[in-house]
N, C-alpha and C positions, 0 to 999 in steps of 0.2 A: 330037450330039441325045444322043445313050446320054448322056453325062453331067450335059446341062442336064434329059434325064427324070430321073435320080438324082436329080439336087439338089430339084429340084420334089417330091420323090417325099416326100424325110424334112423339112424343112419345117414341116411341122403337129405329129411329134414333138419337134423340137425347141422349138417352139411354147408345147405344156400344161409341157413342163418348164422353160421360163424362166417360165413362168406361175406355175407349183408353187412354187419357189424362191421369186418376190418374194412370194408370200400367206405363205408361211413368213416370210420376211423381216419386213414389215410384219405378223404377229405378233407375233412375239420383239422389234420394238423396242414393240411397243404393251404387249407385257410389261413390259418395260423401262422405259416408257415411267411405266405404273403401279407399279412399284415403288419408281423414283423420287419419284412424286406419296405415292406411303403413307411410303415414309423422309422423307422435306421436311416433308408435318404431322406424323410420331412427335417428328423435332425440331424444330419451329413447337409445336408440346403439350409438348414438354419446356422452351423458353422459356417459354411460356407459364407454368407450373407455380412456376419458380422465383421464391425468395421475396428477387430481388436484383433489378434493373435496370438494361433489357440495348437495347441500340438503335444503330442503323447513321447513321452521320453523312456526309453528301456536301461533298465540297470548300466549296460552295456553301450552306453551312450548313442543307439541310435535312435531314428523317430520311425517309427510308422505309419505317423498318420501328422499333417499340417496344416491348416484349411489357406483357401483363399488369398487371406492377408500377410500372411507368416510365409505363404512361399512368393507372394509376389518381393517381399523383403530381402528373402534370403535365399529365394532359387528350390531347386528340384534337390532330397537329399539326394536320390541315384543309386542309394545304398551305404553311402558314406557316415559316417558318425559326428556327431554334431557340431564337433570342436575342430572338424576337419573340413567343412565344405561353410560351413558359418562364420570363424574365425583363420583358415588357413593354418592348423595348428596340425604337429604331428602328435599332438598327448593333451589330453583336458586342461582346460585353464586350471591354473591356480585359488582365479576368484572369484570361480564358478560356483551358485548356489541355491539353484535348481535342483543337487540332490539329496535337498538336505533330509524334506520329510521320510525318505528309504530309512534316514537315522530316526528321528523322533514324531514318528508314525501320524505328523501333524500337519499342519499347512505351514507355509512358510512365505514372507513379504519380504521382498526388497529391491533393490534399484542397482541399474546396472547403465553406464555409456559403452554405445558401440564404435571402434575404430571410426567411422566416421562421423559422430558426433549422436546419434541418436541415443537418445536417451529412452529405456525404457523403464515401466512399471512394473513390475513382473510378481505371480502368487501363482505360488506350484500349491499342489493337492496329492498327497496319497490317494492311490489308484488302481484298481484289481482289473484285468485284459479277464475277456472270457473263461479261459480257463486256465485262470487262478493262479495267474504270476505279476509281478509289482508290479507296476507303471506312475511314471510320473505323469499327472497331469496340468499344462500347465498355460496359463493366462498371460500376454505379455501387452499392455499399450502404452501406446507410445507417446510421451509427453514432452518430447523433445518442444515444444513451442509453447506448452506450458513454463517448460521450468524457462525456456524464453526472457515470458510475461516477466515471473518471477523473478527472475535475474534483473531484469531492467525494472521493474520494481523498488527490490534489493536500492538497486543504487542508486536512485529518485529518492530514495526514503533516508540513504547515509546521506547525501550529497544536504537534501533537510536537512536532519538533524544535523552536519557541521555548519548549515548555515545559523544555525539555532543556536549550535555550541558554542560557534564563534563572535558570533554577531552585537556588536559594541553600543544593541539598543536593548531595552526592554524586552522580551518575546512573555508573554503571560495569557495561560487560555483559564476558562471561567468555566462552570457548569449551568445550567439554565436559572439555579438556585443562587448564583454569585459565589459557588466554595469555590476557594486553586484547583486546578486540577494538577497546571505544573505551571511555573518558569524556569526560565534559564540561566545560564553561569551569572550571568548579568547580572540581574536584575540583582540573584544569590549576595556579589560585593556590594552591588550600592546598597540593599536592603538593611545586611548584614543576617540576616534569617538565612538559612541551608532548608532548602526545599521542603525535608523532610518537615522540619520545624511547625509548618505550617501548610503543608497540603489536605485537602479535605475544610479545611477552616474557612468561615464567610471575609470574605476580602474586604467588604466595608470594615467591618469592625475589627480587624488585624492590621490595614495598612490606610486610611484616608481619614483625615483630621474628625474629630465629633459631632465638627459647626458644619461640614460639607458634606457630608453621610447622605443625608434628603437627598440634597439635587445632586449625587454622583450614581444614586441609586434610581432615583428616574429617568437618567443619561440612560444607565447599562440598560432598565426595561426599555427604553427606543430601543435601543440595540441588540436586545436576544428580541426585538418584534421586525427587524428587517428594517429601522429605521436609521438613516447614516449619521453617525456625531462625531466624524472626522475634526480632527485640530482639537475635541477640547482640555482643557490647561486645567489640573489640579494638583494639590501636593499629595504626596504620599509622608507617612511618618516611619521611619527606622528601627531600629532595633533600640540603639542609642539616643532615641528621640529627633535624632534631626529630621529638618523635612525639604522634600526634594519637591522641585514643581517638576511635572511630567506631561508635554503633550501627547496626547494619546489619539490613535486611528487604530480602527477596530474592522472587524469581520464576524457575521455569526458562520458556526459550523455547524452541517448538515450532516445528518447518511443516506445514507442509498434511496432514502424513499423523500428523499427533498423537508426532514424533518427537524428543525434548529434543534437543536444537539448543544450549543455549547457559545464559547466565544472565543473570538483569536481577537488579542488586541497587543498591539505593538505603542511601548512608550520610551519617548526619547528624552533625554534628561537634558531640562532648559532654564536649572537652576544658576547656573555660571551667568548663563547668558540674557536675563533678567535680571541681575547684577550689573551689569554690564550696561544694558538701557536703562536703569536707575544710574547709572554712573555719566551717563555720557547724557542724560536728561538735565541733570544737576548739574554738570559741568557745562554745558550750554546757558544754562539759567544766570552760572557765573561770569559764563563770558559774556549774554547780554547784559546782564545789570553795569557789570564792566565798561562794555562797549558805549551803554547808553548814557552812563552817568559822569565819564571821563571827561577831561576839559579839553583833552587834548585830542588832535582832527585822528579820526583813524581811516583809512582808504581802503577797499578793497578793489583790487587787480586782477581783471581775467590774463587766460594766457597770449591775449591778444594785445595787450597793451592798457586797456581799456577800465573803467571806471565799473562796479554792476555794485557794488556797495557803499556807505559812509553811513559814520553816526551824529550825533545831532550838531556837535562841537562843529564836527565837519562843516556846518550849512554856515553859522555863525561863523568861521573862520573867514571863511572866503565869498562871504554876504550870499549866499543861495537863498530861496526864502524856501522852495520846496528840496527835498529830495529827487527829483526828476530831473530839476534843473540843475542841482550838479551832477548828475550824471551823467548829462546829454555834453558834458566840457569832453574835451580831449586833456592831457598830460600838459603836451604845450602849452594847454590857455593858462595854467596855471606859474607860470614859469616867469 
């Protein structure tokens, strides 16, 4: 009886203590839930502000979550499956790779162009919902502008490459040490060397005649120092030992920081022109010798019928003391 009374006497104290503990536990749980809710809201706000598209995909093609950027491009799902409201299809897209992580259990990266021309860089990740069910976390980055710029650069590069490949002039690139980086097919044809035979080799010892190397190396150092050397003419030695006279024009190549990384040179083969000039000067010399030494009168007449030159024999024959005296006459005066 005494033992039962003691138990009955202590019961109210235990109840109050248990109630206090319960209240504390409830309060702590509510505080924790509030913190979780706050963190969840903050995380959601971050996703809403991201400039990329974020969504969750279920294995049955529904989208339980999509951020603001995703909704701006595709609109609200309203319970529809992704292929229904994004692509207006009645069945899944055969080219879609978004669900690959469900099979591989690994991230997947791919690109897709939408019917409106938008190009997306897509990253898909395996994800697990709070209840343990599998999901796909997808991030889509709009790279349409980047693709446009890349395509423009590709076309510009292809155009430049086409010009270099077909140009009937030498296009030569040297590094800052004077080593051969590349040259075009015209140079291969002219020199007899394939690019692979001399790429990386010293330009001066490979192509410049020994007696002229020091001068050309000085010009190269000036050019690589951003000092213009346009119009320089020097010979190169071909694979079969022939010499070709080349007129050079150059431009330094620089990286994005403005550092000089090489030299672009274009060269025009003027060998035949030089030979023609020599032949012309020789012909002029021969003509002048004949012109001055013949005993026959040689008179040059312009398109108006007037005299504009004569040889010494003409002065003697027509009794003129000077060339000017004869040229002042009219052809009628001589008849």
